C-alpha positions as CSV (number, residue, x, y, z in Angstrom):
1,Q,-62.7,8.0,4.0
2,V,-61.9,7.5,0.3
3,Q,-63.6,9.7,-2.3
4,L,-63.8,8.4,-5.8
5,V,-64.9,10.6,-8.8
6,E,-65.5,8.9,-12.0
7,S,-65.8,10.7,-15.6
8,G,-65.6,9.6,-19.3
9,G,-69.0,8.1,-19.9
10,G,-71.2,9.0,-22.8
11,L,-72.9,7.7,-25.9
12,V,-71.1,5.5,-28.3
13,Q,-72.0,3.4,-31.4
14,P,-71.6,-0.4,-31.2
15,G,-68.2,-1.3,-31.9
16,G,-66.8,2.3,-30.6
17,S,-64.5,3.0,-27.7
18,L,-64.6,5.0,-24.4
19,K,-62.1,5.5,-21.7
20,L,-63.4,5.9,-18.2
21,S,-61.4,7.7,-15.3
22,C,-61.6,7.3,-11.7
23,T,-59.7,9.7,-9.4
24,A,-59.2,8.8,-5.6
25,S,-58.6,11.1,-2.8
26,G,-58.9,11.3,0.9
27,R,-57.0,10.3,4.2
28,A,-57.7,6.6,3.9
29,F,-56.5,6.3,0.4
30,A,-53.2,4.6,0.8
31,V,-52.0,3.7,-2.6
32,N,-49.9,0.7,-1.9
33,S,-52.8,-1.2,-0.2
34,I,-55.5,-0.4,-2.4
35,V,-57.5,-2.6,-4.9
36,M,-59.4,-0.6,-7.5
37,G,-62.5,-2.0,-9.2
38,W,-64.9,-1.3,-11.9
39,F,-68.6,-2.6,-11.5
40,R,-71.6,-1.8,-13.7
41,Q,-75.3,-1.9,-13.3
42,A,-77.9,-2.0,-16.1
43,P,-81.6,-1.1,-15.6
44,G,-83.4,-3.9,-13.8
45,K,-80.1,-5.9,-13.1
46,E,-77.8,-6.4,-10.1
47,R,-74.3,-4.5,-10.1
48,E,-71.8,-6.9,-11.4
49,F,-68.1,-6.9,-11.5
50,V,-66.1,-5.7,-14.6
51,A,-62.5,-5.4,-13.7
52,R,-60.0,-4.8,-10.8
53,L,-56.5,-3.6,-10.4
54,T,-54.1,-4.2,-7.3
55,W,-52.7,-0.9,-7.2
56,S,-49.2,-1.9,-6.0
57,G,-48.5,-4.9,-8.1
58,G,-50.6,-4.0,-11.1
59,I,-52.4,-7.4,-11.0
60,T,-55.5,-7.3,-13.1
61,E,-58.7,-9.5,-13.2
62,Y,-61.8,-9.2,-15.7
63,A,-65.3,-10.5,-16.1
64,D,-65.5,-13.1,-18.8
65,S,-67.8,-10.9,-20.7
66,V,-65.2,-8.1,-21.2
67,K,-61.9,-10.0,-21.5
68,G,-59.9,-8.9,-24.5
69,R,-62.1,-5.6,-24.9
70,F,-61.6,-3.9,-21.6
71,T,-58.3,-2.8,-19.9
72,I,-57.9,-1.5,-16.7
73,F,-54.7,0.4,-15.8
74,R,-53.3,3.1,-13.9
75,D,-51.0,5.8,-15.3
76,N,-48.8,7.3,-12.4
77,A,-46.7,9.3,-15.0
78,K,-49.8,11.5,-15.8
79,K,-51.9,11.5,-12.8
80,K,-51.5,9.7,-9.5
81,D,-54.2,8.0,-7.8
82,T,-56.2,7.7,-11.1
83,V,-57.4,4.3,-12.6
84,Y,-58.7,4.0,-15.9
85,L,-61.1,1.6,-18.1
86,Q,-60.4,1.5,-21.6
87,M,-63.4,0.0,-23.3
88,N,-63.2,-1.2,-27.0
89,N,-65.4,-2.9,-29.3
90,L,-68.4,-1.9,-27.1
91,K,-71.7,-3.9,-27.3
92,P,-75.1,-2.8,-26.5
93,E,-74.9,-5.1,-23.7
94,D,-72.3,-3.2,-22.2
95,A,-74.5,-0.2,-21.7
96,A,-74.9,0.4,-17.8
97,V,-73.9,3.0,-15.2
98,Y,-70.3,2.3,-14.5
99,Y,-68.9,2.5,-10.9
100,C,-65.6,2.8,-9.6
101,A,-65.0,1.3,-6.2
102,S,-61.9,0.8,-4.1
103,G,-61.2,-1.6,-1.2
104,Y,-58.3,-3.6,0.5
105,T,-58.9,-7.2,-0.7
106,T,-58.5,-8.7,-4.0
107,T,-62.1,-9.9,-4.7
108,K,-65.0,-9.5,-7.3
109,R,-67.5,-9.2,-4.5
110,R,-69.1,-5.9,-4.5
111,S,-69.7,-6.2,-0.6
112,D,-65.8,-6.1,-0.2
113,Y,-65.5,-2.7,-1.7
114,P,-66.4,-0.1,1.1
115,Y,-65.9,3.0,-1.1
116,W,-67.7,3.9,-4.4
117,G,-68.1,6.6,-6.8
118,Q,-71.3,8.1,-8.0
119,G,-71.3,6.4,-11.3
120,T,-71.0,7.4,-14.9
121,Q,-73.6,6.5,-17.6
122,V,-72.2,4.4,-20.7
123,T,-74.8,4.0,-23.5
124,V,-74.1,2.0,-26.4
125,S,-76.4,2.5,-29.3
126,S,-76.7,3.3,-33.0
């Protein structure tokens, strides 16, 4: 099993920034084989892909709606097994519950991610 714990959500004004964190643990978490992803789900909508990171190679991919504004990254120097999502220039349409997920294939499909965190709320409002 892999356990994922997100943090960093909150209320921010349009144009503001937030940084989400996701820390992974568990016996099944083998850093070199993991793909870490962020998804989000707004009320009444399906959960959608936001970004992913291949842990070993650092390869990233983003949804078109967040390109240039969001950055997914890891910082092994500070805290191992943690992935971040830096969100800049936030818009009201970015408001959602953000979920961290992990898997073993490079994909945007949520069904390919077997492990999920509990989610963290991001609200964008003036």
